[in-house]
N, C-alpha and C positions, 0 to 999 in steps of 0.2 A: 875222965879225960882232963888233961892239964889245961888250965885257962891261960891264954896268951893275951897280951894288950891289944892285938889286932882283932880279936874275936868280936862278933856281934853281941850287943847287949840284948836282953829279953825285949826291950822296947823296939830296938832296931830290927830284930828278927820278926816281931809282930808286924812292923810296917812291910817288910819283905814278903811275909806270908800272905798279907792282904793282896799283894800284887800277884804272887805266883799262883795263889789259890790251889795249892797242891795238898791233897789229903791221902795220897797213896802211902801205904805202909811199906817201908824199906828197912833193909838191914842197917844202913847208915842214913841218918836224916840229911835233908838238903842244907840244914843249918851247919852241919859238920863239914859238908863239901864247900860251902861258902867260906867258912872259917879258914879252911886250908887254903883256898885261893887267895883270901885276903892276907894270910900269913906270908904266902909266897910273894905277893905284891909289895908288902911292907918291908920284908927282909931282903928281898932280892935273891933268895936261894934258888937252886935248881929244882926242877919237878922231882927228881929222883932223891933229893935230900930233904924232902918234907919230913918232920918229925913222925915217928912211927905211931904216936898216939892219935894222929889223924887217919882217916881211911887211906887205903893203899893209894900211892901217888898215881898209879895207872887209872884207878877209878876216878880220882879228882881230875886228872887230865881229860879223861873221857867226857865227863860233865862239862868242863870248860869248853872243849872243842865243840860239843853238841850245842851248848848255849850260844857260842859264838856264831856258829853256822846257821842255827834256826832263828836267830834274831832275839833270843831271850834276854841277853845282856843289854842290847840296845833298848828293848821294850822296858826293862826295869829302869834303865837310865832315864828315858823319856818321861815315864810316869813319876819318878821321883823328882825330876826337875820341875814338873808341873806342880807337884805337891809343895815343893820348897818355895816356888814363886808365889803360890796362893797363901802360904803361911806368912810370907813377907808382905802381903797385901797388894800383890801385883797380879796382872792379868797373866794367864797361862802363855799367851802369845806375846813375845817381846815386840816392841816397835823399832828398836835399834839393835844392831849387831856390831861387834868389833872383831876385826880380822887381823891375824898376824901369824908368823911361823917361828919355829924354833929348831935350829940345826943341832942334831945330836949325833954322837959317834956310834958306830955299830961295832961289833966284836970281831975277833979274828975269824970266827966261823962264818961271818958275813951274813948272807941271806940275800933274797931277791930285792931288786930295786935299790941300788945304792949309787952314790955319786959324790962329788967333791964340791962343797960350797966355797967358792974362791974368796968371797968377802970375809967369811967367818974362819976360813982355813980348816974346815971340818970335813972329814971323809965320813959319810954315813947317809942319814936321812933327815927329812924335815917333818916336824909335826905341825901341820897347818890347821889352825883352828879358828872358829868363830864363836864368840861368847856373847852373853847378854850383859846388861849393865850391872848385874850381880856377880859377874865372872863365871856363870854357869855355862857349861858346854852346850852349844847348839849344833855344831857340826865338826867332825875331825876327819882329815885325810892325811895318811902318812905316805910320803913319796920321796924320791931320790933327792939328796941335798943340792944337786947341781941344777935343779929346775927353779927358774926364777919365780919369785912370788907372784908377779903380775900375770905370768903364764899359767900358773897352777890355781890361781884364785877362782876362776870360773868352775873348776871341778869341785872345789869346796862349797862355793855358793850354790851349786846345783843340788847339794844335799839338803838345802833349805826350801827348795821349790815345793809349793803347795802345802807346807807344814805350819807356817806362821802367818796368819792372815793380816796381822797388824804390822808386819815388818815393812818399813818404808826406807830405812837408811842403814848403810854399813860404813863404819868409820875405820880408816886405815892410815898407814904411814906413807912416807914419800916413795917407798918401793912399789907402790901400786898405781903410780901416776901413769898417764898415757891413754891407750885405747881402751883399757879396762873400764874407765868411767863411763864412756858412752855405750860400750858393748853391754855393760851391766844394766844400764837404764833401758836399752833396747830389748835385751833378752829376758830380764827378770822384773823390770819396772822399778828398781830400787836405786836410790841415790848413793853414790860412793863419795863420802867426804874425806878429803885428805887433810890430816892434821900434821903440820910440819914443825920441826924445831926451829927456833930462831938462829939464823946464821951467826949472829954476834955472841950467842950464848956459849960459854966454854965450860959451864958448870952443869951438874945434873939438873934436869928440868922435868918436873911432873907435868905432863901434857894432859889436857882435859880429856877424860874418858879413855885415852890410850893407855894409861897405867893399869886399867882394869885387866886387860888381857895379859899384861906382863905379870900381874899378880897371880892369875891362873897358872901361868908356867911355873911360878915359884911354888905354888901348891904341889905341883908334881914332884918336887924335890923331897917331899916327905915320904916318898915311896922308892926304896932303892931299886926296885925292878925298873923304874923309869929313869935312873941315873944315866944309863945308856939305852940304846935300842938293842936289847938282847934277843929279839924275835927274828925268826927266819922269814915269816910272812908279815907283810904290812898290815894285813887284816887282824893278825894277833896283836900287833902294836896298838892298833886302834881299840881293840877290845880291852887291852890293859888300861889305856887312858880312860875309857868309859867306866871301868871298874874303880879306878881311883876316884873319879868324880862321884860314883855311887856311894863310896864310903865317906867322902867328904860331906855329901848331902845328908846321909843318914846321921852323921854327927850333929847336924843342925836341927834335925827333926826330933821333937820329943812328943810322944803320945800322951 
């Protein structure tokens, strides 16, 4: 089989295998399936245009759909994030989260749940994420771009409920001002800290900790599949984002 730059290394596959604990004999190994998925994610190609030296695109798509629906992709992502944080000398549970959204265009074929972000003049969807202070993904929800950040934030925050016992604060920009601050404190017990730009500043300004979530969005640009939202279902979009973070974290971990 031809080797592609997006393929997992032996060390990375060893890390994945420790998580999957799969010993079943198969015609095609799970490593080949993951390599095909990461190739598609990196290059942005269509499922039917996967190179023929990978397993059949139908088989790869079958496994992707199965893992998306049964929570395997999310589980691998969660365990790798814990491993990455521990390697950096941090507790598995972060104490601070940073929230933001990114509006992205959808394709002509559309898909469910779309709208127009009037501020960004973008017709499509929003990737609404919460990250830790390392920029690692804690939660992601993809929704229509016309939904205001402050209205959709509780849905994203709800993904954190009961998962991070040390979490006490979520940092946000000015778009999250208003009732959200008090509602978050009352519902989840977390503090929402708004970090604003200076009104007098006309130059680019690096805001304390706010830049971290912007860097995470920049990481997504390394994967052509995320250059737009090509997916019909928002759940598929979320899985693609988690897969991108899985690959990024595997690049950080060395056994």
